ZATIDO-774093 format. One record per residue: x negated, y, z of N, C-alpha, C in turn; residue number from 1; residue in three letters. Coordinates in nm, 4 decimals, decimal comma, padded with zeros to 6 digits. Layout:
<torros>
     n.c1     n.c2     n.c3    ca.c1    ca.c2    ca.c3     c.c1     c.c2     c.c3 pos code
        X        Y        Z        X        Y        Z        X        Y        Z NUM  ALA
...
</torros>
This chain:
<torros>
     n.c1     n.c2     n.c3    ca.c1    ca.c2    ca.c3     c.c1     c.c2     c.c3 pos code
  02,0348 -01,9214  01,1499  01,9229 -01,9359  01,0594  01,7949 -01,8995  01,1350   1  MET
  01,6949 -01,9847  01,1244  01,5693 -01,9584  01,1943  01,4714 -01,8852  01,1024   2  SER
  01,3756 -01,8227  01,1649  01,2719 -01,7530  01,0882  01,1402 -01,8281  01,1048   3  ILE
  01,0468 -01,8030  01,0144  00,9151 -01,8651  01,0226  00,8076 -01,7586  01,0086   4  THR
  00,6903 -01,7919  01,0522  00,5759 -01,7012  01,0380  00,5333 -01,6966  00,8919   5  ALA
  00,4695 -01,5879  00,8502  00,4171 -01,5824  00,7134  00,3167 -01,6958  00,6918   6  PRO
  00,3066 -01,7471  00,5675  00,2133 -01,8572  00,5396  00,0693 -01,8270  00,5815   7  PRO
  00,0284 -01,7011  00,5663 -00,1094 -01,6654  00,6024 -00,1224 -01,6301  00,7506   8  GLU
 -00,0131 -01,6412  00,8252 -00,0136 -01,6087  00,9675  00,0004 -01,4590  00,9902   9  GLY
 -00,0075 -01,4212  01,1138 -00,0004 -01,2798  01,1498 -00,1431 -01,2279  01,1607  10  PHE
 -00,1811 -01,1463  01,0654 -00,3183 -01,0978  01,0555 -00,3188 -00,9467  01,0724  11  VAL
 -00,4103 -00,8994  01,1531 -00,4210 -00,7562  01,1778 -00,4824 -00,6813  01,0608  12  GLY
 -00,4843 -00,5492  01,0710 -00,5352 -00,4653  00,9623 -00,6834 -00,4868  00,9341  13  PRO
 -00,7163 -00,4650  00,8067 -00,8542 -00,4695  00,7589 -00,8862 -00,3307  00,7051  14  VAL
 -00,9960 -00,2744  00,7509 -01,0356 -00,1401  00,7065 -01,1177 -00,1503  00,5791  15  LYS
 -01,0793 -00,0700  00,4799 -01,1542 -00,0624  00,3542 -01,1772  00,0837  00,3198  16  ARG
 -01,2894  00,1099  00,2546 -01,3188  00,2449  00,2073 -01,2770  00,2559  00,0619  17  SER
 -01,2199  00,3702  00,0276 -01,1735  00,3930 -00,1083 -01,1934  00,5410 -00,1402  18  ILE
 -01,2201  00,5707 -00,2660 -01,2386  00,7095 -00,3073 -01,1090  00,7620 -00,3664  19  THR
 -01,0609  00,8727 -00,3097 -00,9380  00,9366 -00,3561 -00,9700  01,0830 -00,3836  20  ILE
 -00,9374  01,1264 -00,5034 -00,9597  01,2663 -00,5422 -01,1012  01,3121 -00,5096  21  ALA
 -01,1976  01,2256 -00,5362 -01,3374  01,2630 -00,5207 -01,3933  01,2516 -00,3808  22  GLY
 -01,3127  01,2128 -00,2831 -01,3696  01,1952 -00,1494 -01,3371  01,0563 -00,0960  23  HIS
 -01,4286  01,0038 -00,0166 -01,4128  00,8695  00,0367 -01,3318  00,8742  00,1653  24  GLN
 -01,2418  00,7785  00,1803 -01,1615  00,7669  00,3006 -01,1486  00,6203  00,3378  25  THR
 -01,1229  00,5939  00,4629 -01,1021  00,4575  00,5100 -00,9537  00,4373  00,5362  26  SER
 -00,9049  00,3221  00,4963 -00,7643  00,2884  00,5150 -00,7591  00,1510  00,5793  27  ILE
 -00,6765  00,1375  00,6822 -00,6568  00,0091  00,7482 -00,5190 -00,0447  00,7137  28  SER
 -00,5164 -00,1586  00,6458 -00,3928 -00,2263  00,6092 -00,4088 -00,3762  00,6325  29  LEU
 -00,2990 -00,4427  00,6578 -00,2997 -00,5868  00,6677 -00,3330 -00,6447  00,5300  30  GLU
 -00,3997 -00,7617  00,5271 -00,4402 -00,8209  00,3992 -00,3259 -00,8373  00,2984  31  PRO
 -00,2052 -00,8695  00,3462 -00,0964 -00,8872  00,2498 -00,0622 -00,7558  00,1793  32  LEU
 -00,0815 -00,6420  00,2474 -00,0583 -00,5133  00,1825 -00,1698 -00,4815  00,0833  33  PHE
 -00,2950 -00,5155  00,1171 -00,4042 -00,4957  00,0207 -00,3789 -00,5769 -00,1046  34  TRP
 -00,3355 -00,7014 -00,0877 -00,3071 -00,7875 -00,2030 -00,1943 -00,7300 -00,2870  35  THR
 -00,0889 -00,6835 -00,2219  00,0250 -00,6254 -00,2947 -00,0164 -00,4985 -00,3694  36  ALA
 -00,0996 -00,4152 -00,3076 -00,1477 -00,2937 -00,3756 -00,2325 -00,3297 -00,4973  37  LEU
 -00,3206 -00,4273 -00,4814 -00,4048 -00,4691 -00,5932 -00,3199 -00,5201 -00,7098  38  GLU
 -00,2176 -00,5988 -00,6792 -00,1282 -00,6495 -00,7843 -00,0513 -00,5356 -00,8502  39  LYS
 -00,0035 -00,4402 -00,7708  00,0698 -00,3259 -00,8259 -00,0201 -00,2447 -00,9183  40  ALA
 -00,1469 -00,2300 -00,8819 -00,2411 -00,1556 -00,9660 -00,2631 -00,2285 -01,0988  41  ALA
 -00,2788 -00,3597 -01,0932 -00,2988 -00,4389 -01,2153 -00,1772 -00,4263 -01,3070  42  VAL
 -00,0578 -00,4390 -01,2506  00,0660 -00,4281 -01,3302  00,0716 -00,2934 -01,4024  43  VAL
  00,0237 -00,1895 -01,3371  00,0276 -00,0543 -01,3949 -00,0959 -00,0227 -01,4784  44  ARG
 -00,1903 -00,1155 -01,4838 -00,3127 -00,0930 -01,5601 -00,4006  00,0157 -01,5004  45  GLY
 -00,4003  00,0237 -01,3675 -00,4762  00,1269 -01,2974 -00,5794  00,0646 -01,2050  46  LEU
 -00,6883  00,1361 -01,1816 -00,7761  00,0941 -01,0730 -00,7016  00,1137 -00,9399  47  PRO
 -00,7368  00,0363 -00,8405 -00,6728  00,0481 -00,7101 -00,6806  00,1908 -00,6576  48  LEU
 -00,7961  00,2533 -00,6723 -00,8137  00,3899 -00,6207 -00,7188  00,4884 -00,6887  49  SER
 -00,6897  00,4682 -00,8168 -00,5988  00,5581 -00,8880 -00,4552  00,5420 -00,8374  50  ALA
 -00,4137  00,4181 -00,8131 -00,2791  00,3969 -00,7588 -00,2672  00,4589 -00,6207  51  LEU
 -00,3664  00,4356 -00,5365 -00,3640  00,4939 -00,4016 -00,3620  00,6464 -00,4103  52  VAL
 -00,4365  00,7032 -00,5024 -00,4372  00,8493 -00,5190 -00,2999  00,9007 -00,5595  53  ALA
 -00,2299  00,8280 -00,6469 -00,0954  00,8699 -00,6882  00,0020  00,8649 -00,5706  54  GLN
 -00,0064  00,7585 -00,4918  00,0811  00,7473 -00,3750  00,0457  00,8567 -00,2743  55  ILE
 -00,0828  00,8847 -00,2580 -00,1273  00,9903 -00,1671 -00,0727  01,1260 -00,2110  56  ASP
 -00,0741  01,1522 -00,3408 -00,0208  01,2798 -00,3904  00,1285  01,2926 -00,3593  57  ALA
  00,2026  01,1840 -00,3765  00,3460  01,1854 -00,3419  00,3654  01,2078 -00,1923  58  LEU
  00,2806  01,1442 -00,1128  00,2880  01,1575  00,0331  00,2681  01,3016  00,0759  59  ARG
  00,1682  01,3659  00,0174  00,1348  01,5040  00,0548  00,2483  01,6006  00,0218  60  ILE
  00,3271  01,5693 -00,0821  00,4392  01,6554 -00,1223  00,5576  01,6481 -00,0255  61  GLU
  00,5607  01,5466  00,0593  00,6734  01,5284  00,1518  00,6791  01,6413  00,2539  62  ALA
  00,7990  01,6668  00,3051  00,8166  01,7714  00,4060  00,7357  01,7438  00,5322  63  ASP
  00,7335  01,6183  00,5736  00,6573  01,5782  00,6915  00,5749  01,4551  00,6539  64  ALA
  00,4590  01,4758  00,5909  00,3806  01,3627  00,5411  00,3394  01,2639  00,6502  65  PRO
  00,3618  01,1382  00,6223  00,3154  01,0307  00,7104  00,1658  01,0109  00,6852  66  ALA
  00,1013  00,9316  00,7694 -00,0393  00,9027  00,7398 -00,0441  00,8135  00,6154  67  ASN
 -00,1606  00,8050  00,5548 -00,1736  00,7356  00,4269 -00,1388  00,5878  00,4373  68  LEU
 -00,1838  00,5200  00,5409 -00,1534  00,3771  00,5547 -00,0026  00,3544  00,5628  69  ALA
  00,0669  00,4378  00,6382  00,2129  00,4256  00,6478  00,2786  00,4532  00,5137  70  SER
  00,2278  00,5519  00,4417  00,2835  00,5843  00,3098  00,2642  00,4669  00,2134  71  ALA
  00,1487  00,4032  00,2181  00,1233  00,2887  00,1305  00,2177  00,1729  00,1638  72  LEU
  00,2337  00,1443  00,2918  00,3254  00,0360  00,3313  00,4684  00,0685  00,2885  73  ARG
  00,5105  00,1920  00,3111  00,6470  00,2328  00,2740  00,6685  00,2232  00,1239  74  SER
  00,5690  00,2676  00,0462  00,5804  00,2609 -00,0996  00,5908  00,1161 -00,1456  75  TRP
  00,5072  00,0294 -00,0891  00,5110 -00,1121 -00,1261  00,6444 -00,1763 -00,0885  76  LEU
  00,6964 -00,1421  00,0281  00,8254 -00,1973  00,0691  00,9349 -00,1520 -00,0267  77  PHE
  00,9349 -00,0243 -00,0623  01,0350  00,0285 -00,1556  01,0222 -00,0390 -00,2917  78  ALA
  00,8997 -00,0608 -00,3383  00,8787 -00,1305 -00,4644  00,9353 -00,2722 -00,4601  79  GLU
  00,9108 -00,3427 -00,3512  00,9603 -00,4798 -00,3367  01,1123 -00,4797 -00,3288  80  ALA
  01,1683 -00,3878 -00,2539  01,3136 -00,3765 -00,2414  01,3770 -00,3469 -00,3767  81  ARG
  01,3185 -00,2530 -00,4501  01,3733 -00,2169 -00,5819  01,3602 -00,3326 -00,6797  82  ASP
  01,2516 -00,4086 -00,6686  01,2314 -00,5241 -00,7569  01,3394 -00,6300 -00,7312  83  HIS
  01,3723 -00,6513 -00,6066  01,4763 -00,7496 -00,5712  01,6125 -00,7020 -00,6207  84  VAL
  01,6355 -00,5716 -00,6172  01,7640 -00,5159 -00,6612  01,7857 -00,5282 -00,8126  85  SER
  01,6756 -00,5329 -00,8880  01,6870 -00,5380 -01,0343  01,7339 -00,6690 -01,0845  86  ARG
</torros>
């Protein structure tokens, strides 16, 4: 079985500023992750910043917290995996 490139191609990270817990931070994610986060926020009826803040809070509770961008990608992957399992 062969593989193909994503329809939007291989695109590098895009840096965006977002306010989390009252302070502004920059996060670099590939556009497909930004799109997935935005959709996840809409599904939950949350602003994007609120969803990112919730994921950040979970990240900080971990024994060895990853950086925020990695935590966001991991959370999105787990969400997609769990959605496929349902």
